[in-house]
Every structure is written in C-alpha cells, then in structure tokens.
Phi, psi and omega in degrees: 000126180284148179268114184263008180288142180289150179276172179298322180292322178296316179296319179296321179294317179296319179295320178296319178295321177297318179298318179298316181294319178295322177297317177294322179295317180292338180279352180295151184299320182301315182285331176293318180289318185269005179285337180242136180296320183292320176296318180296317177296319179297316180295317180293325177296313179296322177297318179294320177298315180296320180293318178296316179296317179297322179294315181294314181295316180296317179294321179297317179295317180296316180295319180294323177294318180295315180296318178297317180297317179293328178292335180277351180278106179256341184280350172247099190301318184293312182291319180298314179294318180296318180293323178294322177297318178297316179297320178294321178296320179295316179297319180295320180292322180289332181275000000 
C-alpha cells in the first residue's frame, strides 16, 4: 500500500502558498476599507449623504415634471385648474 500522506516539504509549500493568498486577499480594497471601524463608518456616512441627496433631487424633479404636465392639461377643466393652483402655490412659496 502506498503512503499518500504529504511530506514536511509539501506542507511547508502549501502553508507558504496559503500565506501568499491570504496576503493578496487582505490587500483587496474591500478589506482595506472595512478593516477599520472609523473608515467603515466614514464610507457609510458618505454613502447615506449621497443617497439622501439623490432621493431629494430625484423626488423634486419628478414632482415638478408631474405638476408641470398636469398644468398643461387644459381639456380636463378640474385637473387643469387644480394643477394651476398647485403651480401658483409653489411659485408663491418660492418667491
């Protein structure tokens, strides 16, 4: 029966290869950013600010497009008048 157990040199070679791979893994950007609690908090804070700003800007643009579109509807008197009132209120608030 042949002995299939690895030799001491094989194990040393495998451990060296494992160390190299762990070193390469630790050098990845994800682990550099998340390796420190303060860096992770900073990145998440900036991400939250960007997400909040994007939400506000996107919602404002969407609402203004909807209000403008409704203001252009003249063939439906109730909706057209209501949209014009909303547009006038927005203009009055901005001034």
